[in-house]
C-alpha positions as CSV (number, residue, x, y, z in Angstrom):
1,M,72.5,-28.7,40.1
2,T,74.1,-28.6,43.5
3,G,74.9,-25.4,45.3
4,M,78.6,-25.9,44.5
5,E,77.7,-25.8,40.8
6,R,75.4,-22.8,40.8
7,G,78.3,-20.3,41.0
8,S,79.5,-20.7,37.4
9,A,79.0,-17.0,36.6
10,G,81.4,-14.2,37.6
11,E,85.2,-14.0,37.4
12,P,87.2,-17.1,36.3
13,S,89.4,-18.7,38.9
14,S,92.5,-17.2,37.3
15,A,91.3,-13.7,38.0
16,V,90.5,-14.2,41.7
17,A,94.0,-13.9,43.0
18,E,94.4,-10.5,41.2
19,N,91.1,-9.4,42.6
20,V,92.1,-10.4,46.1
21,A,95.4,-8.5,45.8
22,R,93.6,-5.4,44.5
23,V,91.0,-5.5,47.3
24,R,93.7,-5.9,50.0
25,D,95.6,-2.9,48.6
26,R,92.4,-0.8,48.7
27,I,91.6,-2.0,52.3
28,D,95.1,-1.1,53.5
29,A,95.0,2.3,51.8
30,A,91.7,3.1,53.5
31,A,93.0,1.9,56.8
32,C,96.0,4.2,56.4
33,R,93.7,7.1,55.7
34,A,91.9,6.3,58.9
35,G,95.2,6.3,60.8
36,R,95.4,2.6,61.3
37,P,98.1,0.2,60.2
38,P,97.9,-2.0,57.1
39,G,96.5,-5.4,57.9
40,S,94.3,-4.1,60.7
41,V,91.1,-4.7,58.8
42,R,89.9,-8.3,58.3
43,L,88.7,-9.4,54.8
44,V,85.8,-11.8,54.7
45,A,85.3,-13.1,51.1
46,V,81.6,-13.7,50.6
47,T,81.1,-17.0,48.8
48,K,77.3,-17.0,48.2
49,T,76.7,-19.0,44.9
50,V,80.5,-19.1,44.3
51,D,81.8,-22.5,43.1
52,A,84.6,-24.5,44.9
53,D,87.3,-23.7,42.3
54,R,87.0,-20.0,42.8
55,I,86.9,-20.4,46.6
56,R,90.1,-22.4,46.4
57,A,91.6,-19.7,44.3
58,A,90.8,-17.1,47.0
59,Y,92.3,-19.5,49.6
60,A,95.5,-19.8,47.5
61,A,95.7,-16.0,47.4
62,G,95.8,-16.0,51.2
63,V,92.1,-15.5,52.2
64,R,91.3,-17.4,55.4
65,D,87.8,-15.9,56.2
66,F,84.8,-16.8,54.1
67,G,81.2,-15.7,54.6
68,E,78.0,-17.5,53.7
69,N,74.4,-16.4,53.8
70,Y,72.5,-19.7,53.8
71,Y,73.4,-22.8,55.8
72,Q,71.9,-25.1,53.1
73,E,74.5,-23.8,50.7
74,A,77.3,-23.4,53.3
75,R,77.2,-27.0,54.4
76,E,78.5,-28.1,51.0
77,K,81.5,-25.8,51.5
78,L,82.5,-26.2,55.2
79,S,84.6,-29.2,54.4
80,L,86.6,-27.6,51.6
81,F,89.4,-26.6,54.1
82,G,90.7,-27.5,57.5
83,P,90.6,-25.5,60.8
84,E,92.9,-22.8,59.4
85,V,89.8,-21.3,57.6
86,R,87.2,-19.3,59.5
87,W,83.7,-19.5,58.2
88,H,81.3,-16.6,58.9
89,F,77.5,-16.9,58.9
90,I,76.4,-13.5,57.6
91,G,72.8,-14.1,56.5
92,H,69.5,-13.8,58.3
93,L,69.0,-16.7,60.7
94,Q,65.7,-18.2,61.7
95,T,65.5,-19.3,65.3
96,N,64.7,-22.9,64.3
97,K,67.9,-23.1,62.3
98,A,70.2,-22.1,65.2
99,R,71.1,-25.8,65.7
100,N,72.7,-25.9,62.2
101,V,75.2,-23.0,62.7
102,V,76.3,-23.2,66.4
103,G,79.8,-24.6,66.6
104,R,80.2,-24.7,62.8
105,F,80.9,-21.0,62.2
106,A,83.7,-19.0,63.7
107,L,81.4,-16.0,63.9
108,I,77.7,-15.4,63.5
109,H,77.1,-11.8,62.3
110,S,73.3,-11.7,62.3
111,V,71.9,-11.9,65.9
112,D,69.0,-9.5,65.7
113,R,66.5,-10.6,68.4
114,R,66.5,-12.0,71.9
115,E,64.8,-15.3,71.1
116,L,67.5,-16.1,68.5
117,A,70.2,-15.2,71.0
118,A,68.6,-17.4,73.7
119,E,68.4,-20.4,71.3
120,L,71.9,-19.9,70.1
121,G,73.1,-19.8,73.7
122,R,71.1,-22.9,74.6
123,R,72.5,-24.8,71.7
124,A,76.0,-23.7,72.4
125,T,75.8,-24.6,76.0
126,A,74.4,-28.0,75.2
127,C,77.3,-28.6,72.8
128,G,79.9,-27.4,75.3
129,V,81.1,-24.5,73.1
130,T,81.1,-20.8,73.3
131,Q,79.7,-19.2,70.1
132,P,81.1,-15.8,69.0
133,V,78.4,-13.5,67.7
134,L,77.7,-10.0,66.5
135,V,74.5,-8.0,66.9
136,E,73.1,-7.0,63.6
137,V,71.8,-3.4,63.5
138,R,69.3,-2.4,60.9
139,L,70.6,0.5,58.9
140,D,68.2,0.2,56.0
141,A,64.6,1.2,56.5
142,A,63.3,-1.1,53.8
143,A,60.7,-3.5,55.2
144,T,62.6,-6.5,53.7
145,K,65.8,-5.8,55.6
146,H,66.8,-7.5,58.9
147,G,68.5,-6.3,62.0
148,V,67.5,-4.7,65.3
149,D,66.5,-1.1,65.2
150,A,69.3,1.2,66.2
151,E,67.3,2.5,69.2
152,E,67.0,-1.0,70.6
153,A,70.5,-2.2,69.6
154,L,72.3,-1.6,72.9
155,D,69.5,-3.3,74.9
156,L,69.8,-6.3,72.7
157,A,73.6,-6.2,72.9
158,F,73.6,-6.2,76.7
159,A,71.1,-9.1,76.7
160,V,73.4,-11.1,74.3
161,R,76.4,-10.2,76.5
162,E,74.7,-11.9,79.4
163,T,73.5,-15.0,77.5
164,P,75.4,-18.2,78.5
165,G,77.1,-19.8,75.6
166,L,77.6,-16.7,73.6
167,D,80.6,-14.3,73.3
168,L,79.5,-10.9,72.0
169,L,82.3,-9.5,69.8
170,G,80.6,-6.4,68.5
171,L,78.2,-5.1,65.8
172,M,77.3,-5.7,62.2
173,G,75.3,-3.4,59.8
174,M,74.4,-3.1,56.2
175,P,73.3,0.3,54.9
176,P,71.1,0.8,51.9
177,Y,72.8,0.3,48.5
178,A,74.1,3.5,46.9
179,D,76.3,4.1,43.9
180,D,78.0,6.9,45.9
181,P,79.5,5.6,49.2
182,E,79.3,9.1,50.6
183,V,75.5,8.7,50.7
184,V,75.8,5.9,53.3
185,R,78.8,7.3,55.2
186,P,76.5,8.8,57.9
187,E,75.1,5.3,58.5
188,F,78.5,3.9,59.1
189,R,79.2,6.8,61.5
190,R,75.9,6.0,63.3
191,L,76.9,2.3,63.7
192,R,80.4,3.3,64.9
193,A,78.8,5.5,67.6
194,L,76.7,2.6,68.8
195,F,79.8,0.4,68.8
196,E,81.7,2.8,70.9
197,R,79.0,2.6,73.6
198,L,79.6,-1.1,74.1
199,P,81.8,-2.3,77.0
200,E,85.4,-2.5,75.9
201,S,85.4,-6.3,76.1
202,N,82.6,-6.4,73.5
203,R,84.2,-3.9,71.1
204,R,86.4,-6.3,69.1
205,I,84.7,-6.4,65.7
206,L,82.8,-3.8,63.8
207,S,81.5,-5.5,60.6
208,M,80.4,-3.1,58.0
209,G,81.3,-2.4,54.4
210,M,80.8,-4.4,51.1
211,T,82.1,-4.0,47.6
212,A,80.3,-0.7,46.9
213,D,81.3,1.1,50.1
214,F,84.0,-0.7,52.0
215,E,86.5,2.0,51.8
216,A,84.1,4.5,53.4
217,A,83.2,1.9,56.0
218,I,86.9,1.5,56.9
219,E,87.4,5.2,57.1
220,E,84.5,5.3,59.6
221,G,85.9,2.5,61.8
222,A,85.1,-0.9,60.3
223,T,87.4,-3.6,61.5
224,L,85.9,-6.3,59.2
225,V,84.6,-5.9,55.6
226,R,82.5,-8.5,53.7
227,I,83.5,-8.5,50.0
228,G,82.0,-10.7,47.3
229,T,81.6,-9.0,43.9
230,A,85.0,-7.3,43.9
231,I,86.7,-10.7,44.4
232,F,84.4,-13.2,42.6
233,G,82.6,-11.0,40.1
234,R,78.9,-10.4,39.7
235,R,76.6,-13.4,40.4
């Protein structure tokens, strides 16, 4: 089977529009609780293993930002829509795969080391583009999780900021999974505190919050949330 066919599980296409509307209502309510206007938080629909029909249903419901974890799967989907859609690369990125994503994604969320930043910048410069990126901060101590340690995040951010070919827009983080979002709220606060220490020109996007915890993330300052399950169902 192709990557486009693997996503047969989860919500049927007919339910996707209702899910998008429900998620947007929750996003706007959380933004209001945080003293921000409705529509101020960007929704990225995570399409990992999701088939084309359900992605098109989300598009028909007004979604214009989609996130992918793996380029091998994403390349089958990048041509589904025109330039009105913004594709986000949100997964771990190996340095030798930088050539695959530069210029193809509106935003790369997962810059977590200097060598990756240097390679992305080199590829972007060679292509004559400026690649928007976020620095991924490690909020989960599990050995399998990616991201730069919080203590080193600002040093990396300033290095990325000075890398030709890259445009640093902010930070991304993924806390440990918890059934109760209050458990991870302190991690969101920690990431927001780091974000506030960036120069103003680099404080444009704070990407944090997924299906289980996005409302707490918004209340703590997220400007972009990455939602998969609440829109497309469990994989």
